[in-house]
C-alpha positions in Angstrom: -81.8 -213.7 -57.8 -83.3 -210.2 -57.1 -81.1 -207.1 -56.8 -82.0 -206.8 -53.1 -80.5 -210.2 -52.3 -77.5 -209.6 -54.4 -76.8 -206.2 -52.6 -77.4 -208.0 -49.3 -74.8 -210.7 -50.1 -72.4 -208.0 -51.3 -72.9 -206.1 -48.1 -72.1 -209.2 -46.0 -69.1 -209.9 -48.1 -67.8 -206.4 -47.6 -68.3 -206.7 -43.8 -66.5 -210.0 -43.7 -63.6 -208.6 -45.7 -63.3 -205.7 -43.3 -63.6 -208.0 -40.3 -61.0 -210.5 -41.6 -58.6 -207.7 -42.6 -58.9 -206.1 -39.2 -58.3 -209.5 -37.4 -55.3 -210.3 -39.6 -53.9 -206.8 -38.9 -54.4 -207.3 -35.1 -52.3 -210.5 -35.3 -49.6 -208.6 -37.3 -49.5 -205.9 -34.6 -49.2 -208.6 -31.9 -46.4 -210.2 -33.9 -44.5 -206.9 -34.1 -45.0 -206.3 -30.4 -43.8 -209.8 -29.6 -40.9 -209.4 -31.9 -39.8 -206.1 -30.3 -39.9 -207.7 -26.9 -37.9 -210.7 -28.1 -35.2 -208.5 -29.7 -35.1 -206.2 -26.7 -34.6 -209.0 -24.2 -32.1 -210.6 -26.5 -29.9 -207.5 -26.1 -30.1 -207.4 -22.3 -27.1 -208.4 -20.2 -28.1 -211.4 -18.1 -26.6 -210.4 -14.7 -27.8 -213.6 -13.0 -27.5 -216.9 -14.7 -29.7 -219.9 -14.1 -26.8 -221.6 -12.4 -26.6 -218.7 -9.9 -30.4 -219.1 -9.2 -30.1 -222.8 -8.7 -27.8 -222.3 -5.7 -29.0 -218.9 -4.5 -30.5 -218.7 -1.0 -32.8 -215.9 -2.3 -34.5 -218.3 -4.7 -38.2 -218.7 -3.5 -39.3 -222.3 -2.8 -42.2 -223.5 -4.9 -44.9 -226.1 -4.4 -45.7 -228.1 -7.6 -49.3 -229.2 -7.7 -50.2 -232.0 -10.1 -54.0 -232.7 -10.4 -54.5 -236.2 -11.7 -57.7 -238.0 -12.7 -57.4 -241.3 -14.5 -53.8 -240.5 -15.4 -52.3 -244.0 -14.9 -50.5 -243.9 -18.3 -48.6 -240.7 -17.8 -48.5 -239.7 -14.1 -45.4 -241.8 -13.2 -43.4 -240.2 -16.0 -44.6 -236.7 -15.0 -43.6 -237.2 -11.3 -40.3 -238.8 -12.4 -39.4 -235.7 -14.5 -40.4 -233.3 -11.7 -38.1 -235.1 -9.2 -35.1 -234.2 -11.4 -35.9 -230.5 -11.8 -33.0 -228.1 -11.4 -34.4 -226.1 -8.5 -33.0 -225.6 -5.0 -36.1 -226.2 -2.9 -39.5 -227.4 -4.0 -42.2 -229.9 -3.1 -44.4 -232.1 -5.4 -48.0 -232.5 -4.4 -49.9 -235.0 -6.6 -53.7 -234.7 -6.1 -55.5 -237.9 -7.1 -59.0 -236.6 -7.7 -60.9 -239.9 -7.0 -59.4 -241.7 -10.1 -61.2 -244.8 -11.2 -58.1 -246.4 -12.7 -54.7 -247.3 -11.2 -53.3 -243.8 -10.9 -53.1 -243.9 -7.1 -52.0 -247.6 -6.8 -49.2 -247.0 -9.4 -47.9 -244.0 -7.4 -48.0 -246.0 -4.1 -46.0 -248.9 -5.6 -43.5 -246.7 -7.6 -42.6 -244.4 -4.7 -43.3 -246.6 -1.7 -46.0 -244.2 -0.4 -47.2 -244.5 3.2 -50.2 -242.9 4.9 -49.3 -240.0 7.2 -51.2 -237.6 9.5 -51.0 -234.2 7.9 -52.6 -231.0 9.0 -54.3 -229.3 6.0 -55.2 -225.6 6.2 -58.7 -224.8 4.9 -57.9 -221.7 2.9 -60.4 -222.9 0.3 -63.3 -225.2 0.7 -62.8 -228.5 -1.2 -64.3 -232.0 -1.4 -63.2 -234.3 1.5 -59.6 -235.6 1.6 -59.4 -239.4 2.0 -55.7 -239.9 2.8 -52.4 -238.1 2.6 -49.3 -240.1 1.5 -45.6 -239.4 1.7 -42.7 -241.0 0.1 -39.9 -242.2 2.4 -37.7 -242.4 -0.7 -38.3 -238.8 -1.9 -39.2 -236.5 1.2 -40.5 -233.7 -1.1 -43.2 -235.9 -2.7 -46.7 -235.9 -1.2 -49.8 -237.5 -2.7 -53.4 -236.5 -1.7 -56.2 -238.9 -2.3 -59.6 -237.1 -2.3 -63.1 -237.5 -3.4 -63.7 -236.5 -7.0 -64.5 -232.8 -7.5 -63.0 -231.8 -10.8 -59.7 -230.2 -11.7 -60.3 -226.9 -10.0 -61.2 -228.7 -6.7 -58.1 -230.8 -7.0 -55.9 -227.7 -7.5 -57.5 -226.0 -4.5 -56.8 -229.1 -2.4 -53.1 -228.8 -3.4 -53.1 -225.1 -2.5 -54.4 -225.9 0.9 -51.6 -228.4 1.5 -48.8 -226.3 -0.1 -46.1 -225.1 2.2 -44.4 -222.5 0.0 -45.4 -219.0 -1.1 -45.5 -219.8 -4.8 -47.1 -222.8 -6.5 -46.7 -224.3 -10.0 -49.8 -226.0 -11.5 -48.9 -228.7 -14.1 -51.1 -231.3 -15.8 -50.7 -234.9 -14.9 -49.6 -235.9 -18.4 -47.0 -233.2 -18.9 -43.2 -233.1 -18.7 -41.3 -230.0 -17.7 -37.8 -229.3 -19.1 -35.3 -229.5 -16.2 -34.6 -225.8 -16.0 -38.2 -224.7 -16.7 -39.1 -223.8 -13.1 -35.9 -221.8 -12.7 -36.7 -219.8 -15.9 -40.3 -219.2 -14.8 -39.2 -217.9 -11.3 -36.4 -215.7 -12.6 -38.7 -212.8 -13.5 -40.5 -213.2 -10.2 -37.3 -212.7 -8.3 -36.3 -209.8 -10.5 -39.6 -208.0 -9.9 -39.4 -208.2 -6.1 -42.8 -209.9 -5.7 -44.7 -207.7 -8.2 -45.2 -210.6 -10.7 -47.9 -212.8 -9.2 -48.4 -215.2 -12.1 -46.1 -216.5 -14.9 -47.0 -218.7 -17.9 -44.5 -220.6 -20.0 -44.6 -222.2 -23.4 -46.4 -225.5 -24.1 -44.9 -227.8 -26.7 -46.3 -230.9 -28.3 -44.4 -234.0 -27.2 -45.8 -236.4 -29.9 -42.8 -237.7 -31.8 -40.3 -236.4 -29.3 -38.0 -238.9 -27.4 -37.9 -238.3 -23.7 -35.5 -240.5 -21.8 -34.1 -240.4 -18.2 -36.6 -237.7 -17.4 -35.4 -235.2 -19.9 -35.8 -234.4 -23.6 -33.4 -236.5 -25.6 -34.4 -236.0 -29.3 -36.9 -233.5 -30.6 -38.7 -234.7 -33.7 -41.9 -233.8 -35.5 -44.8 -236.2 -35.6 -45.5 -237.6 -39.0 -49.2 -236.8 -38.6 -50.4 -233.6 -40.2 -53.1 -233.2 -37.5 -50.4 -233.1 -34.8 -48.1 -230.8 -36.9 -50.9 -228.3 -37.3 -51.4 -228.2 -33.5 -47.7 -227.4 -33.1 -48.1 -224.5 -35.4 -51.2 -223.4 -33.6 -49.4 -223.5 -30.3 -46.7 -221.3 -31.8 -49.3 -218.7 -32.8 -51.1 -218.8 -29.5 -48.1 -218.5 -27.3 -45.4 -216.7 -29.2 -47.6 -214.1 -30.9 -50.8 -213.8 -28.8 -49.7 -214.3 -25.3 -46.3 -212.7 -25.7 -47.9 -209.6 -27.3 -50.5 -209.1 -24.6 -48.1 -209.9 -21.8 -46.0 -206.9 -22.8 -48.7 -204.5 -21.5 -49.9 -206.6 -18.6 -53.0 -207.6 -20.6 -52.7 -211.3 -20.4 -56.0 -213.1 -19.9 -54.9 -216.7 -20.0 -52.1 -218.9 -18.7 -52.3 -222.5 -19.8 -53.5 -225.0 -17.2 -50.7 -227.3 -18.3 -48.0 -225.1 -16.8 -48.2 -221.9 -14.8 -46.6 -220.4 -11.6 -48.7 -218.4 -9.2 -48.3 -216.4 -5.9 -50.3 -218.5 -3.5 -51.6 -215.7 -1.2 -53.1 -213.8 -4.2 -54.9 -216.9 -5.5 -56.2 -217.6 -2.0 -57.3 -214.0 -1.7 -59.6 -214.3 -4.7 -61.0 -217.7 -3.6 -58.8 -220.1 -5.6 -59.8 -221.9 -8.7 -63.5 -221.6 -9.6 -65.3 -224.9 -9.4 -67.9 -225.8 -11.9 -66.1 -224.0 -14.8 -64.9 -225.6 -18.0 -62.0 -223.2 -18.4 -60.7 -222.8 -14.8 -57.3 -221.8 -16.0 -58.4 -218.7 -18.0 -61.1 -217.8 -15.4 -58.5 -217.6 -12.7 -56.3 -215.2 -14.7 -59.2 -213.0 -15.6 -60.1 -212.8 -11.9 -56.5 -211.9 -11.0 -56.5 -209.2 -13.6 -59.8 -207.9 -12.1 -58.2 -207.9 -8.7 -55.2 -205.9 -9.9 -57.4 -203.2 -11.3 -60.1 -203.1 -8.7 -57.6 -202.9 -5.9 -55.3 -200.6 -7.9 -52.2 -202.9 -7.4 -48.9 -202.7 -9.2 -48.9 -206.5 -9.7 -48.2 -208.0 -13.1 -49.0 -211.3 -14.9 -46.3 -212.3 -17.4 -45.8 -214.8 -20.2 -42.2 -215.7 -21.0 -41.4 -218.1 -23.8 -38.3 -219.8 -22.3 -39.8 -222.2 -19.7 -41.1 -225.1 -21.7 -43.6 -227.8 -20.8 -44.1 -230.8 -23.1 -47.6 -232.4 -23.3 -49.3 -235.0 -25.4 -51.6 -233.6 -28.2 -54.7 -235.4 -29.6 -53.9 -237.5 -32.6 -57.4 -238.3 -33.7 -60.1 -236.0 -35.0 -62.5 -237.1 -32.3 -60.2 -236.3 -29.5 -59.2 -233.0 -31.0 -62.8 -232.1 -31.5 -63.6 -232.8 -27.9 -60.7 -230.6 -26.7 -61.5 -227.7 -28.9 -65.2 -227.7 -28.2 -64.3 -227.6 -24.5 -61.8 -224.8 -25.0 -64.3 -222.7 -26.8 -67.0 -223.4 -24.2 -64.6 -222.4 -21.5 -63.7 -219.1 -23.3 -67.4 -218.2 -23.7 -68.1 -219.1 -20.1 -65.3 -216.9 -18.8 -66.1 -213.9 -21.0 -69.7 -214.1 -20.0 -69.0 -214.4 -16.3 -66.7 -211.3 -16.4 -68.8 -209.3 -18.9 -68.7 -206.4 -16.4 -65.2 -205.7 -17.7 -66.4 -205.1 -21.3 -65.8 -201.5 -22.2 -65.7 -200.6 -18.5 -63.4 -197.5 -17.8 -62.6 -199.0 -14.4 -60.5 -201.7 -16.1 -58.6 -199.4 -18.5 -57.2 -200.9 -21.7 -58.0 -204.4 -20.6 -61.7 -203.5 -20.7 -61.5 -201.4 -23.9 -58.9 -203.4 -26.0 -58.1 -206.9 -24.7 -61.6 -208.0 -23.5 -63.2 -206.9 -26.8 -60.4 -208.6 -28.7 -61.1 -211.9 -27.0 -64.8 -211.5 -27.5 -64.9 -210.5 -31.2 -61.8 -212.3 -32.5 -61.1 -215.3 -30.3 -64.8 -216.2 -29.5 -67.0 -214.8 -32.3 -64.3 -215.0 -35.0 -65.5 -218.5 -35.8 -68.9 -217.3 -36.8 -67.5 -214.6 -39.0 -65.1 -217.0 -40.7 -67.9 -219.5 -41.3 -70.0 -216.8 -43.0 -67.0 -215.9 -45.1 -66.6 -219.6 -46.2 -70.3 -219.7 -47.2 -70.0 -216.5 -49.1 -67.0 -217.8 -51.1 -68.8 -221.1 -51.9 -72.1 -219.6 -52.8 -70.6 -216.7 -54.6 -68.7 -219.1 -56.9 -71.6 -221.5 -57.4 -74.4 -219.0 -58.0 -72.4 -216.1 -59.4 -74.1 -213.4 -57.2 -70.7 -212.0 -56.1 -68.2 -210.3 -58.3 -65.1 -212.5 -58.8 -62.9 -209.8 -57.5 -64.9 -209.8 -54.2 -64.7 -213.6 -54.0 -61.0 -213.4 -54.6 -60.6 -210.7 -51.9 -62.5 -212.8 -49.5 -60.3 -215.8 -50.2 -57.2 -213.7 -49.9 -58.0 -212.2 -46.5 -59.1 -215.7 -45.3 -55.7 -217.2 -46.3 -53.9 -214.2 -44.8 -55.8 -214.6 -41.5 -54.9 -218.2 -41.3 -51.9 -219.4 -43.2 -49.9 -216.2 -43.3 -50.2 -215.6 -39.6 -49.3 -219.2 -38.8 -46.1 -218.9 -41.0 -45.2 -215.8 -38.9 -45.6 -217.9 -35.8 -43.2 -220.5 -37.2 -40.7 -217.7 -37.8 -41.1 -216.4 -34.3 -40.4 -219.9 -32.9 -37.2 -220.1 -34.9 -36.1 -216.7 -33.6 -37.0 -217.4 -29.9 -36.9 -221.0 -28.9 -35.3 -222.8 -31.8 -36.6 -226.1 -30.4 -36.7 -227.8 -33.8 -33.1 -227.9 -34.9 -33.3 -229.6 -38.3 -33.9 -227.7 -41.5 -36.4 -230.4 -42.4 -38.4 -229.5 -39.3 -38.8 -225.9 -40.4 -39.6 -226.9 -44.0 -42.4 -229.2 -42.7 -43.7 -226.5 -40.3 -43.8 -223.8 -43.0 -45.4 -226.1 -45.5 -48.2 -227.2 -43.2 -48.7 -223.7 -41.9 -49.4 -222.5 -45.5 -52.0 -225.2 -45.9 -53.9 -224.3 -42.8 -56.7 -222.3 -44.4 -57.5 -225.1 -46.8 -58.4 -227.8 -44.4 -57.4 -227.4 -40.7 -58.9 -223.9 -40.0 -62.3 -224.7 -41.5 -62.5 -227.7 -39.2 -61.5 -225.6 -36.2 -64.2 -223.1 -37.2 -66.9 -225.8 -37.1 -65.8 -227.1 -33.8 -65.6 -223.6 -32.3 -69.1 -222.9 -33.4 -70.1 -226.2 -31.8 -68.4 -224.9 -28.6 -70.6 -221.8 -28.7 -73.7 -224.0 -29.2 -72.6 -226.1 -26.2 -72.2 -223.0 -24.1 -75.7 -221.6 -25.0 -77.3 -225.0 -24.4 -75.4 -225.6 -21.2 -74.3 -229.1 -22.2 -70.5 -228.8 -21.5 -68.6 -231.9 -20.5 -64.9 -232.8 -20.3 -64.7 -236.0 -22.3 -61.6 -238.2 -22.1 -58.7 -238.1 -24.5 -57.2 -241.4 -25.6 -53.6 -241.2 -24.5 -50.5 -243.2 -25.4 -48.5 -241.6 -22.6 -45.1 -239.9 -22.5 -42.4 -242.4 -21.6 -39.3 -241.2 -19.7 -37.6 -244.6 -19.5 
């Protein structure tokens, strides 16, 4: 190989080393920021307990919106858990988005639903509503049957029907811990209306026993693919979102569980139809609104409220999910590209938006190049062994080391996995991430970019076992 090619490969190797080192450093900084927030809040004197909030007249009533499309396996368990929440006043609005399975019929039978005449305010345009049902057994349970329009359209239909000033969006296959809504609303009450959106933590329910509508026994799944998703969620929520939340820079709240001030969401037009990542797109639009209208509003992530959801157990289902997430990320960043390095948006335009573009979105391409350089550098000996070792080291640091920090943060904050064996397993699998799990994620994220550029995005359907609450 000619000297020109060797120098070119060496140059690319150096660039990848710099990039991966910078990315790893950014995660360490986010970890330290998150750690400081956790330690500071741990020292605060909690003046108002959750028990006080549960009976307080000042606690704001909340509408819980559950979009459901072909969720016959899990929707009954989800609604059953919501009916047992510790919260003084709330309503549950299940939106059946034209399901082709038995989602609606199961709800009708389980809760004795009857058709009612119900005036629906048209704050946001949606697909036509077929019928509105109420439960004579549970007066706070309402079910909407509508023509299929996608998750965003279903959520907008729920917003139109909602009676209360805040709404909670939760997936139809998820289970809230009984005090999750109280914990999510506590900072809203403390901030006197200045917090307009709150995200909580998502935890993987696979392997966990849920009985009588609450978490009974927390266990780890025996499947490495599921365990790695648990570690990945730790990193995304306890390091990434907690760090960005500290400076009101949060750009995403999981669609599985989030609380929002209804009038602000209506003000910006509700959830955007035709988008793959409607949850992130809504948050970015709210952040734009805050800065364009020079508001003092905040969007927060707090780790305490926990929502349990079923994670993919097969490579095919996980691939479909991750390709969709990457496509949604690319779509949202492109749609709001006006924010990129725009002084009007302050640090969110100069720091957070570039971070999501160069690290979260394009990071997969840089990592892929790094893997190729390591492989070809070893096979064809055109890179110095020290350079190859450095590449390998920063790759492991970027993946496995950061994931092990995330496990540490979970132990310091939530301590949801009480057994020592749980921590041992989580640490062990987090250290293996760079050798199998992360390269697979890189390939699927690149596939997501290809899907975005070729405009072939689709949702796909995950094969679910369902979360039982019996």
